[in-house]
C-alpha positions as CSV (number, residue, x, y, z in Angstrom):
1,X,-16.0,11.6,2.7
2,X,-12.8,10.3,1.1
3,X,-12.8,6.9,-0.4
4,X,-9.6,4.8,-1.2
5,X,-10.1,1.6,-3.2
6,X,-7.4,-0.9,-3.5
7,X,-7.1,-3.5,-6.2
8,X,-4.5,-6.0,-7.7
9,X,-4.2,-8.5,-4.9
10,X,-4.5,-12.2,-5.5
11,X,-2.7,-15.4,-5.3
12,X,0.7,-15.7,-6.5
13,X,3.8,-18.1,-6.2
14,X,6.9,-17.2,-4.3
15,X,9.2,-15.1,-6.4
16,X,6.6,-13.6,-8.4
17,X,5.7,-9.9,-8.7
18,X,2.3,-8.1,-8.2
19,X,1.4,-4.5,-8.3
20,X,-1.3,-3.1,-5.8
21,X,-3.3,0.1,-7.0
22,X,-5.1,2.5,-4.7
23,X,-7.8,4.8,-6.2
24,X,-8.5,7.9,-4.2
25,X,-11.9,9.6,-4.7
26,X,-10.1,13.1,-4.5
27,X,-6.9,14.5,-5.9
28,X,-3.9,13.1,-4.3
29,X,-1.9,16.1,-5.2
30,X,-2.7,17.7,-1.7
31,X,-2.0,14.4,0.1
32,X,0.7,15.0,2.8
33,X,1.4,11.4,3.4
34,X,0.5,8.2,1.6
35,X,1.3,4.7,2.6
36,X,0.6,1.0,2.3
37,X,0.2,-1.3,5.4
38,X,-0.6,-4.9,5.8
39,X,-2.1,-7.2,8.4
40,X,-1.0,-11.0,8.2
41,X,-3.1,-13.8,9.8
42,X,-2.9,-13.5,13.6
43,X,-0.8,-10.4,13.4
44,X,-1.1,-6.7,13.9
45,X,-1.3,-4.2,11.2
46,X,2.1,-3.0,10.2
47,X,3.7,-0.3,7.9
48,X,4.9,-1.6,4.6
49,X,6.0,1.7,2.9
50,X,5.1,5.2,3.4
51,X,6.0,8.5,2.0
52,X,5.5,11.7,4.0
53,X,7.0,15.0,2.7
54,X,10.1,14.1,0.7
55,X,11.0,11.0,2.7
56,X,10.0,7.5,1.8
57,X,10.3,4.7,4.5
58,X,9.9,0.9,4.1
59,X,9.7,-2.0,6.4
60,X,12.9,-3.7,6.7
61,X,11.4,-7.0,5.5
62,X,10.5,-5.4,2.1
63,X,13.4,-3.0,1.5
64,X,14.8,-3.7,-2.1
65,X,11.7,-5.7,-3.0
66,X,8.8,-3.3,-2.8
67,X,8.3,0.2,-4.3
68,X,5.7,2.9,-3.3
69,X,4.8,5.4,-6.0
70,X,1.9,7.9,-6.8
71,X,0.4,9.4,-9.8
72,X,-1.3,12.5,-8.9
73,X,-2.8,13.1,-12.4
74,X,-4.6,9.9,-11.9
75,X,-5.3,10.1,-8.1
76,X,-3.5,6.8,-7.8
77,X,-1.1,5.2,-5.3
78,X,0.8,1.9,-6.2
79,X,2.9,-0.6,-4.5
80,X,5.1,-2.7,-6.8
81,X,6.1,-5.9,-5.0
82,X,8.8,-8.1,-6.4
83,X,10.3,-11.3,-5.2
84,X,7.3,-12.1,-3.1
85,X,7.6,-14.4,-0.2
86,X,5.0,-16.4,1.7
87,X,5.6,-14.3,4.6
88,X,4.2,-11.3,2.5
89,X,0.8,-12.9,2.7
90,X,-1.5,-10.5,4.2
91,X,-4.4,-8.1,3.6
92,X,-2.9,-4.9,2.3
93,X,-4.4,-1.5,3.2
94,X,-3.8,1.9,1.5
95,X,-3.7,5.0,3.7
96,X,-3.5,8.7,3.0
97,X,-3.8,12.0,4.7
98,X,-4.5,15.4,3.5
99,X,-3.6,18.8,4.8
100,X,-7.1,19.7,5.8
101,X,-7.9,16.4,7.6
102,X,-7.0,15.6,11.2
103,X,-7.4,11.9,10.6
104,X,-5.8,9.4,8.1
105,X,-8.2,7.6,5.5
106,X,-8.1,3.8,4.9
107,X,-9.2,1.5,2.1
108,X,-11.0,-1.5,2.8
109,X,-8.0,-3.7,1.9
110,X,-6.9,-6.2,-0.8
111,X,-5.6,-9.8,0.0
112,X,-2.3,-10.8,-1.2
113,X,-1.6,-14.7,-0.9
114,X,1.8,-16.0,-1.6
115,X,2.2,-19.8,-1.9
116,X,5.6,-21.6,-1.5
């Protein structure tokens, strides 16, 4: 069973930066898709950033502020978040899919709280 473990969340002030990390229990080299999603209070889970093939997509609300990246040598996926806003407050989840798997894998989530 693949495990994804997020870390790096916390309480920050508006305008601050934060980097979320996601450690995969297997090599991310063969992952065909990686992404970050979030679920705010009383909201549905939504896409934040995702890379599939050679294409990276960002939610309109985070474009220019957030950057997704991966380090296959370390089996890590990152989300660099700059200029954080109170509306970025949410539980952030790491997501990945490998070529051999019919389903996506999810982490347990990490809380990000942005105070005004």
